[in-house]
C-alpha positions in Angstrom: -28.3 -177.5 -94.8 -31.1 -176.4 -97.1 -30.4 -173.4 -99.3 -32.3 -171.5 -102.0 -31.5 -168.3 -104.0 -33.8 -165.6 -102.6 -34.1 -161.9 -103.4 -31.8 -161.1 -100.5 -29.0 -163.0 -102.1 -29.1 -160.5 -104.9 -28.9 -157.3 -102.8 -25.7 -156.1 -104.5 -27.4 -154.1 -107.2 -25.2 -155.6 -110.0 -24.6 -159.1 -111.2 -20.8 -158.8 -110.5 -21.5 -157.9 -106.9 -24.0 -160.6 -106.5 -21.4 -163.1 -107.7 -18.8 -161.7 -105.3 -21.4 -161.9 -102.5 -21.8 -165.6 -103.1 -19.5 -166.1 -100.1 -21.4 -165.4 -96.9 -19.4 -164.0 -94.0 -16.3 -163.8 -96.2 -14.0 -162.5 -93.5 -15.1 -164.9 -90.7 -13.3 -168.1 -91.4 -15.3 -170.0 -88.7 -18.7 -169.1 -90.2 -17.8 -168.6 -93.9 -20.0 -170.3 -96.4 -19.2 -170.5 -100.1 -22.5 -170.8 -102.0 -20.6 -171.9 -105.2 -18.8 -174.8 -103.4 -21.8 -176.9 -104.4 -22.0 -177.6 -108.1 -25.8 -177.6 -107.8 -25.9 -174.1 -106.3 -23.5 -172.7 -108.9 -25.6 -174.2 -111.7 -28.8 -172.8 -110.2 -27.4 -169.3 -109.7 -28.1 -168.0 -113.3 -31.8 -169.0 -113.1 -32.1 -167.1 -109.8 -30.2 -164.1 -111.2 -32.6 -163.9 -114.2 -35.4 -163.6 -111.6 -33.9 -161.4 -108.8 -30.7 -159.6 -110.1 -31.0 -155.8 -110.5 -29.4 -156.1 -113.9 -31.7 -158.9 -115.1 -33.1 -156.7 -117.9 -29.6 -156.3 -119.3 -28.7 -159.9 -119.4 -32.0 -161.8 -119.4 -31.7 -165.6 -119.3 -28.1 -166.6 -118.8 -26.6 -170.0 -119.0 -24.7 -171.6 -116.2 -20.9 -171.8 -116.1 -19.8 -174.5 -118.5 -18.5 -177.7 -117.0 -14.7 -177.4 -116.6 -14.8 -173.6 -116.4 -15.8 -173.4 -112.7 -12.3 -172.6 -111.5 -12.0 -169.6 -113.9 -15.4 -168.3 -112.7 -14.3 -168.6 -109.1 -11.0 -166.8 -110.0 -13.1 -164.0 -111.6 -15.3 -163.8 -108.5 -12.3 -163.4 -106.2 -10.7 -160.8 -108.4 -14.0 -158.8 -108.4 -14.2 -159.0 -104.6 -10.6 -158.0 -104.0 -10.6 -155.1 -106.4 -14.0 -153.5 -105.5 -13.5 -154.0 -101.7 -10.1 -152.3 -101.9 -11.6 -149.5 -104.1 -14.3 -148.9 -101.5 -12.0 -148.9 -98.5 -8.9 -147.2 -100.0 -9.7 -145.8 -103.4 -8.4 -148.7 -105.5 -5.1 -150.4 -106.3 -3.5 -150.6 -109.7 -2.2 -154.1 -109.1 -5.7 -155.4 -108.2 -7.2 -153.6 -111.2 -4.7 -155.2 -113.5 -5.5 -158.6 -112.0 -9.2 -158.0 -112.4 -8.7 -156.8 -116.0 -6.7 -160.0 -116.8 -9.4 -162.2 -115.3 -12.0 -160.2 -117.4 -10.0 -160.6 -120.6 -9.6 -164.4 -120.0 -13.3 -164.7 -119.3 -14.4 -162.7 -122.4 -12.0 -164.7 -124.6 -13.0 -168.1 -123.3 -16.5 -168.0 -121.9 -19.4 -169.0 -124.1 -21.6 -165.9 -125.0 -24.7 -165.7 -122.9 -23.3 -167.7 -119.9 -23.1 -166.3 -116.4 -19.3 -165.8 -116.6 -19.6 -163.6 -119.7 -22.5 -161.6 -118.2 -20.5 -161.1 -115.0 -17.6 -159.8 -117.0 -19.8 -157.3 -118.7 -21.3 -156.3 -115.3 -17.8 -155.7 -114.0 -17.0 -153.4 -116.9 -20.2 -151.4 -116.1 -19.1 -151.1 -112.5 -15.5 -150.0 -113.4 -17.0 -147.2 -115.6 -19.7 -146.3 -113.0 -20.0 -142.5 -113.0 -20.4 -142.2 -109.2 -18.2 -145.0 -107.6 -18.8 -143.6 -104.1 -22.2 -145.2 -104.3 -20.5 -148.6 -104.0 -20.4 -149.7 -100.3 -19.8 -152.6 -97.9 -22.6 -153.7 -95.7 -22.0 -152.8 -92.1 -23.6 -156.1 -91.0 -22.6 -158.9 -93.3 -19.7 -157.4 -95.3 -21.4 -157.8 -98.8 -20.7 -155.3 -101.5 -23.6 -153.3 -102.8 -24.6 -150.2 -104.7 -26.3 -147.5 -102.7 -29.1 -146.2 -104.9 -30.8 -144.2 -102.1 -31.5 -140.5 -102.9 -29.3 -139.2 -100.1 -26.6 -141.9 -100.4 -27.1 -143.0 -96.8 -27.8 -146.7 -97.1 -25.6 -148.7 -94.7 -26.9 -152.2 -95.3 -27.1 -154.5 -98.3 -30.7 -155.3 -97.5 -32.8 -153.4 -94.9 -35.1 -156.4 -94.4 -32.2 -158.7 -93.3 -29.0 -156.9 -92.3 -30.7 -153.6 -91.4 -33.2 -155.3 -89.2 -30.4 -157.3 -87.5 -28.3 -154.3 -86.8 -31.3 -152.3 -85.5 -32.4 -155.2 -83.3 -28.9 -155.6 -81.9 -28.6 -151.9 -81.2 -32.0 -152.0 -79.4 -30.9 -155.0 -77.4 -27.7 -153.3 -76.3 -29.5 -150.1 -75.4 -32.1 -152.0 -73.2 -29.3 -154.0 -71.6 -27.5 -150.7 -70.6 -30.7 -149.2 -69.2 -31.4 -152.2 -67.0 -30.3 -151.8 -63.3 
């Protein structure tokens, strides 16, 4: 299957969320795709993040995960997803926060400065300290995490062009089907 990092893949609004969103359809085991399962995709992620990520001005060019550190980066990704998903749904969990902080500490101690793991850890710290955490949401279509930066805080999809369009088309299809005799 051909794959490329596109602007849609960086719809989270923060590097840490884009890293967590590297699993497509996370809660659908049959269709789940891990974009970091391929070494090539994991190594090309930082170049794409420097081009498309909402926080690219903060981090600029970032280096890929060092060879041998991939498992720690994946562990950080999973801790990010578990904590922020729980925080959005239920208001947080001290055990998950502790696990995330432990993963952050390990990353910041061991990651080379300027690589994607270190930049992701700094992005997580910014998200934890976010002044309005209710702006963080879960896409109603794909389940990705994203920051709602809309003025009225009504955004329901990670990306209107992809998920919003799919949801609206699906709703239109169902309405037309119900109207048919």
